[in-house]
Every structure is written in structure tokens, then in C-alpha cells.
C-alpha positions in Angstrom: 59.9 122.7 105.1 59.6 119.2 103.7 62.6 120.0 101.4 64.9 121.1 104.2 67.5 118.5 105.2 67.3 117.7 108.8 70.8 116.3 109.1 74.2 117.8 109.5 74.9 121.0 111.4 73.5 123.4 108.8 70.4 121.3 108.0 69.3 120.8 111.7 70.0 124.5 112.5 68.2 125.7 109.4 65.1 123.5 110.0 64.8 124.8 113.6 65.1 128.4 112.2 62.4 127.7 109.6 60.0 126.2 112.0 60.3 129.1 114.4 59.6 131.5 111.6 56.7 129.5 110.0 54.9 128.3 113.1 55.5 131.1 115.6 55.8 134.0 113.1 59.1 135.1 114.6 60.8 138.0 112.9 64.4 137.5 111.7 65.8 139.7 114.5 63.8 137.8 117.1 65.3 134.5 115.9 68.8 135.9 115.9 68.4 137.3 119.4 66.9 134.1 120.9 68.9 133.0 124.0 69.2 129.6 125.5 67.4 130.8 128.7 64.5 132.0 126.5 63.3 128.5 126.0 61.3 127.4 129.1 61.1 123.6 128.6 59.1 123.0 131.8 56.4 125.5 131.1 56.4 124.9 127.3 57.0 128.5 126.5 59.5 130.6 124.7 60.4 134.2 125.5 60.3 136.4 122.4 61.9 139.8 122.6 60.1 141.9 120.0 59.7 145.4 119.0 59.8 148.2 121.6 61.5 146.0 124.2 58.3 144.0 124.4 58.6 140.4 125.8 56.0 137.8 124.9 55.8 134.2 126.1 54.0 132.2 123.4 53.5 128.5 123.9 56.2 126.2 122.4 54.4 123.7 120.1 55.8 120.2 120.2 57.2 120.2 116.7 59.0 123.5 117.3 60.4 122.2 120.6 61.5 119.0 118.9 63.4 120.9 116.2 65.0 123.2 118.8 65.9 120.2 120.9 67.5 118.4 118.0 69.7 121.4 117.2 70.6 122.1 120.8 71.4 118.6 121.8 73.1 117.7 118.5 75.1 119.7 116.1 75.1 123.1 117.8 78.7 124.2 118.3 79.8 123.9 121.9 80.5 127.5 122.7 79.9 129.7 125.7 77.7 131.9 123.6 74.2 132.1 125.1 72.4 132.7 121.7 70.5 129.7 120.5 71.6 129.9 116.9 75.3 130.1 116.0 77.1 130.3 112.7 78.4 127.1 111.3 81.7 128.6 109.9 84.5 130.4 111.6 84.4 132.8 113.3 81.7 131.0 115.3 79.2 133.2 117.1 75.6 134.3 117.1 73.9 134.5 113.7 72.8 137.8 112.3 69.2 138.5 111.4 70.0 138.5 107.6 71.0 134.8 107.9 67.4 134.0 108.7 66.4 135.5 105.3 69.1 133.4 103.6 67.8 130.2 105.2 64.2 131.0 104.0 65.5 131.7 100.5 67.5 128.5 100.3 64.4 126.6 101.5 62.3 128.2 98.7 65.0 127.2 96.1 65.0 123.6 97.3 61.2 123.5 97.1 61.2 124.9 93.6 59.1 127.9 94.5 59.7 131.6 94.1 61.9 133.2 96.7 60.2 134.9 99.7 61.6 136.4 102.8 60.8 135.5 106.5 58.3 138.4 106.7 56.2 136.9 103.9 55.9 133.8 106.1 54.2 136.0 108.8 51.7 137.2 106.2 51.1 133.6 105.0 50.5 132.4 108.6 48.0 135.2 109.1 46.2 134.5 105.9 46.1 130.8 106.7 44.7 131.4 110.2 42.1 133.7 108.7 41.1 131.1 106.1 40.7 128.5 108.9 38.3 130.8 110.8 40.6 132.5 113.3 39.6 136.1 114.3 41.8 139.1 113.9 42.3 139.2 117.7 43.7 135.7 117.8 45.9 136.4 114.7 47.2 139.5 116.4 48.1 137.6 119.5 50.1 135.0 117.4 51.8 137.8 115.5 52.4 139.7 118.7 50.8 142.9 117.4 49.8 145.6 119.9 47.3 147.2 117.5 44.5 145.3 115.7 44.9 147.7 112.7 48.4 146.2 112.1 46.9 142.7 112.1 44.3 143.8 109.6 47.1 144.8 107.2 48.4 141.3 107.3 45.1 139.7 106.8 43.7 142.1 104.1 44.6 139.8 101.2 41.8 137.4 102.0 38.7 139.7 101.7 36.1 136.9 101.7 37.4 135.5 105.0 37.9 139.0 106.3 34.3 139.9 105.7 33.3 136.8 107.6 35.1 137.9 110.8 34.6 141.6 110.5 32.6 143.3 113.2 29.8 145.7 112.2 30.5 149.4 112.6 29.2 150.6 115.9 25.7 152.0 115.5 24.9 150.2 112.3 23.1 147.0 111.7 24.9 143.9 110.5 24.5 143.1 106.9 
């Protein structure tokens, strides 16, 4: 994200999108559906409408709030639309989920790295949390998974760290 311009309408918007994806592990559709009323500044929370009509209220980290605030108070087009993120070109309106992927791809190109999609950033966050000692339950909460088995799929790439947090099978002794 260091290579993302933080000025101009597109730069400020794209940085806010990137930080939501990278820090809160939001899916593309969750970013696109985010409404102005979903950001609870007083409580420091954000409403995320996920899969299966599920609503979660993860905390709003300061850096994410600052990026959102910079976009909302600055270059965001002044429309009656209630969606947080709007297109920068006519016709103005809510962004589509595929734009989130485009934003991530452009950031990869600017950074000189291989292109990845927003979903890969969810995997990267899970692997990073696992490397830093977080358990699968905590990772599942951040990723907003209902099933721990789904979280294990995200974290399976780091087998050494996974062994460190794995629970022994019931009825067997720990190795």
C-alpha cells in the first residue's frame, strides 16, 4: 500500500479500499456494498454484510478510519448515494465488486509485484496472523468465518505455525 497515491479522487478512494481489504479482510462484494451508515464512528465499528445475510461488527482500526475519513470528507463525489465508494467517472454511482479487484491489481503493478486479487489478501492476512501466533479461532473471527474448517483452509499454507496451534485429537496424547 506504500505505492498507492493518497491524493486525488482515485488515489484517496483506492487507498481506502485497499486498507479495508488488507486490514479487515473484507471481500470485494462487502467493500462494494458498504454504506455510509455502516461506519459507526462513535463506537469505532463497521457493519460488514457478509455471506448468508450475516452482519458482523468488527472494530474499526484507527488507520482504516483515517483512510475512510479522508475519502469521505475529501474527494468523494457529493451524491445522494448511500454507498461509501462511488465511481470516479460518469455515470457516477456505487462501485461494483470487480472494481475492488482492479484496485488491488493496480496496486500490485505499482509495487512491482505479481498481480493478486483481493481474496489472496485474505489468505495473506490469515497466514500473517498465524505466523505471529494467532490461533485459528481468532483468525476465523477476523475473517468472519462461521466454520473453523474454513479458516483452516486459509491457514494451511503455514504448516509449521499450524502445528504449533493445532489441538490434539480428542482421546490422544499431545505429541
